[in-house]
N, C-alpha and C positions, 0 to 999 in steps of 0.2 A: 080267538082260539090259537092264531099264529103266535101271539105275544106269550101266551101260557106255555106254548110248546118250547119257545126259545128260553123262557125262564127256567123251565125244568132242565133243559140241556145245560144251561149256565151253572146251575146249582150242582148238577152231576159231575161236570168236569171240575168245578171248583173244589168239590169234595175229593176228587182223585189227586188234586194238586195240594192236598193238605190244608186247604182253606186260606191259601195266600192271598186271595183277592175277595174276600168275603163281601159280595155285592159292592165292591168298590170303596169299602169304608175304611177299616183300621189302618191298613198300610199307607193309605193316602190321607188319613186324618179326616175323612168325609162324613163320619157317622158313628154308629154304635160299635163298640169293641167287644166281640164275644169273649166271655170269661172261660178260657180253655188253656191249657198248658202250653200249646205251641205258639201263643201270642205273648209269652212272657219269659223273662230271664230271672231265675231265682235259685237259690242254693237249695240242695236237696232237703226236703222236709220243711221248707220255708212256707209253702202254700199248698192248699187243697182246693179242688174245684168241685162245686156241686150246685145244682139248681140254679144256674146262670149267675153264681157268685164266686168270689175268690176269697178264701179264708187265709189270712195272714198270721202266721204263728208269732211273729215278732221276735226281735233279738237275733235276726239272721241277715242283717243288712237290707240293702234296697231290693225291691222288687220293680224290674224294669220292663217297660212296655217295648216290644220289638217293633222294629220297622217304621217308627214315626220320628220325624225330625220336625218338632214343634217350634214355631216362631211366634206367630200372632194367631188369635182366634179364640175359641171357647173350649175349656175343658170341664166336663160336667159329670158328676158321679154322686153315688149314694154310698156313704161310709157310716159303718156301725163300729165305733172305736171300742176295744176292749183294753186298751192300754191305760194304766193309771195316771200317767203324766202327759205323754206326748203322742200324737198321731200326725204324721207328716206326709206331704206330697211335694215332689220336685218337678220343676219344668225348666225348659231350656237347660237341661242337664247335659253338660259337656263331659265331665268326668267327676271324680271325687274331689277335685280342686275347685271347679267352677260351676256354679248353678244358681238357680233361684229357688226358695223354699217357702211354702205356705204351711202353717201347721196348727193344730188345735192343742191348747193346754187342757186336757180333759178333766184335770183337777181344779180348773180355775173358771168353770162355767159360771156366767153372770158376773165375772170380775173383770177389770180392765185388761188383764192378760189372757183372756179366754181364746182369742185367735191372734195369730201373729204372722208377720212375714220378715224374713231376713235373707240377705244374699249369702252365698258361699263364696268367699274370696281367698284364693290361694290355699284352699283346704280349711279355712277358718270360718266357722260359723259365727257370723258377726251380730248375733242377737243383742249384745250389750251395747253396740254402737247405734242402734235404731230404736230407741224407746218410743219414737213417735209412730212407728208402724205396728200398732196393736189396737185391739178394741175389745170391748165387752160383747158377749153373745150368749144366747141360751138356746138349749135343745133339750129334747126328751131323752133321758139317760138310756132307755132301752129301745130307742127307735133310731133308724138310720138318719143321718144328717145329710139332706139334699145340698150339695155344694156345687156352685158354679163359678169358675174363674173366667174372666174376660180380660185378655191380654191384647194391648195394642202398643207396639214400640215400647217406650218407656213406662207405660201406664198398666196399672192392675186394678181391677175391681172384683170383689168377691161378694156373692150373694149366697144367702143361706135359706133353706127351706121355702123356696119360691117367692120370697119377698121381692118387691119391686124396688126397694131401696138397698143400696149396697151395705153390707155389714162391715166392709173395710174398703177404703179408697186409697191406693197408694200412688202419690203423684209422680214418683220416679222409682223404677226398679233400679236397685243399686249394684246389681251384679256386672260382672265383665263379659256376659254372654248375651247373644241375640237369638240363638237357636239351640235346639238339643232334644234330649229324650224326655220322657215323662216317667216318673218313678213314684212308689210309695213305700212308706216305712212305718212299722209299728204293728201292734196286734189288733186284728179287727177284721171285719167283713166288708169288702168292696164289691159293688154291683152297679149295673146301669151306667157304665162308663161310656162317655160320647166325647169325641174329639171332632171339632169343626174348624179346620184350618182356614184362616183368612176371614172368618166371620166375626167381627169385632163389635157387632151391635151398636154401631155409631160412636163408639168410644174413639175419641180422637187420639192419633199416634203422636202426641206432643206432651212434653213434660209439664206437670202441673206447677202451680205457683209455690215458690219458696218464700215462706213468711218473713224470712230476715233478709231476703235479696237486696232490699233498699235501706237496710238498717246501717248507718255509717258508724255505730258503736263497736261493731265487731272488728276484731283484729284480723285482717285477712292476708297479710303478708308476713312470712316467716322465713328464717334461714335455718337450715337443718344439717346436722352431721349424718354420717352413715351410722347405723346402729352397731352397738358393741355387745358382744356376748358377755354377759355378766358372770365370768368365771375366771378363775386363775389356778394354774397347775392342775387342771382337771376337776376342781372343786368349785362349787357354785357359792359366790359370795352373797347372792340374793336368793338363795334356794328356798327360803320360807317367807311367808307373807309378813312375818315379824321383822325380817332383816331390814336394814336401812342402807343408806348410801355409802358407797366406797369411793374415796377421793381419786383413786387411780383411774377411775372412768372419766374424769374431767377432760374437757377439750384442752389442747395446748396449742403452741404456735404452728404446729405441723397439721392441725385439724383443717380438713377442707369443708367449707360451708356451701350449701346450695340452696337457691330459693325454692320454696314450696308455697302453694297456694291453699285455698280452702275449697270444701264441697258445700253442698247445701247445709243450711243451719250454722254456717261458719266453722264447719268440721275439718280439722286437719286429721284426715283418715290415714293413720300410719299403717293400718292393715292393708290398705290398697298399695301403699308404696313398699312395705316390707312385711308380707305375711308369714307367719310361722305356724304351721299346723300342729307341731309337736309340743307346744306349751313350753318352749324354751325361753328362759328369762333374758331379756335384752334391754339396753338403755339407749335412748337417742336424745339429743339435745336440740332445742329449738331456741331461737333468739329473735327478738324484734326491738325497734327502737321507738320510744315515745318521747316527743319533744314537748316540754312545758314552758310556757312563757314566764312562769314564776314558780318558786318552790311552793308545793301544795301537796295535799293528800287526796288520792282518789281512790274509788272502789272499782275493782275488776271481778266480774263474775267469772267463774272458771269451771268448765266441765272437763273431766279427765278419766282416763282408764290407762293403767291401773295404779301408777304410783307417780307422784310428782315431787321434785326437789327444785326450789325456785330461788333465784338470785336477782337482786336489783343492784345494778352498778357494782357487780362483784361482791356483794354482801348478801348473806343468807336472809331470806325473806319468809319462806314457808315450806312446810313438809306435810304431805298427806298421802293417803292410800284409799282406794276404792275397789273393793273386792266383793264380788257377789257371795252371799252366805256367811259373811263376818259381821261382827258388831259394828265395825267401822264403815260399812257400806253405805253409800249415798244413793238415794233413788233406786233402791233394790240392786245396787251394784252396776247400773247402767249410766252411760254418759248422759249428762244433762247440763245445761247452762246454769242450772241451779244447784250443782253439786257442792259449791263452796263460794265464798266471797273473800277476796284479798283486799287488804288495806294497804295501799302502795304510797310511800312517801317520795314523791318525785322531787329531784332537784331542778333548778332553773336550767333550761337547755335540753340537750340530748340525754335520755336515760335508756340503758340497755337492760331489758328484761330477758332473762334466760331461764328456761325450764328444762330440766332433765325429766324424761318420761320413761318410766318402766313398764314393761309389758310382757306377758307370758301366759295370760289367761284370757283366751278368746280374743276379741277385738281390742286395739288400743288406739289412743288418740287423744286430742284435746279440742277445746273451743273456748274462746275468750272474748268478753264483751266489756268495754270501758263504759261505766255508767254515766259519767258526766264529761263531756268533751270540751267544755268551755276553757279555752287556753291550752288545749292539748292537741297535738297533731300526731298522727300515726305516719311513720316513715317506712 
């Protein structure tokens, strides 16, 4: 009887305070989040609340959960998407520049792109830099998708519709953030949202295996210039995807070169180094040295976004482009070590490989792998 009395008193005072401590849950990330307006930040007309659910109109920006600073734990919800292409949720959301994002490609159900993860780095959605963070998934078109994210340090696992097996296992979250808000975006209905801070269900807070970590064929050491804005007299020299290289962008004797390394999968992530959220075309130069014991021809696999101009020992070697949605796109316009293969005629001794990289469409970067290392040393 005493317990019931105190519970009634607690609920009474809680209602007087506008629900700020609803049974110790939402604000502290300990349980269910009531679907009501005072728990959310949204633009006028962006959401409606009824029958324990939040209906999102879509096209009105993010809907942000108030008072939760999420780091590690479980985020669980039911989502009935009504968006024709994308339905997204963000976690560890710092601001529009830095976040982690998991999303459904609602038009790709059953296909390899049905569910995807991407970091937001410097305001850039890096979906085209991480084609490895996607998977096939299926759900009932007119039924809510029960979704559970388990986050532990750099790890993420996503479970759908109560399955004991993860639909997606991300070995390393790629964003620059460790904590932040929880947000949703897209048209649809959200219900049964639960946030359990710190409850990682046994998922170790350790980075998963990088499949190329011990592969000596990847070029891992580069020198880089600062990026140059590809314009002159206020007019873009490379303003269209059909435009090609302008020699005035070439490095000269005054150019400063700095060493850069690679991330997982051998990726030189230029977005992390030089993000640009406004799709402004820029060019950066990378160079490395390959020493060959004798004159020989080798093959180099190259992944790149979005454009490359390549020289070997000062001579033109290769030009290519990789833009999503164009006939010349490789691997759907995403970076992959299988984007292209270079035939490289090495001289005996040191050979300088220099790559101009153009970017202005979401993420940009390169990855390179020498196929046969016999007699070749990377400096």
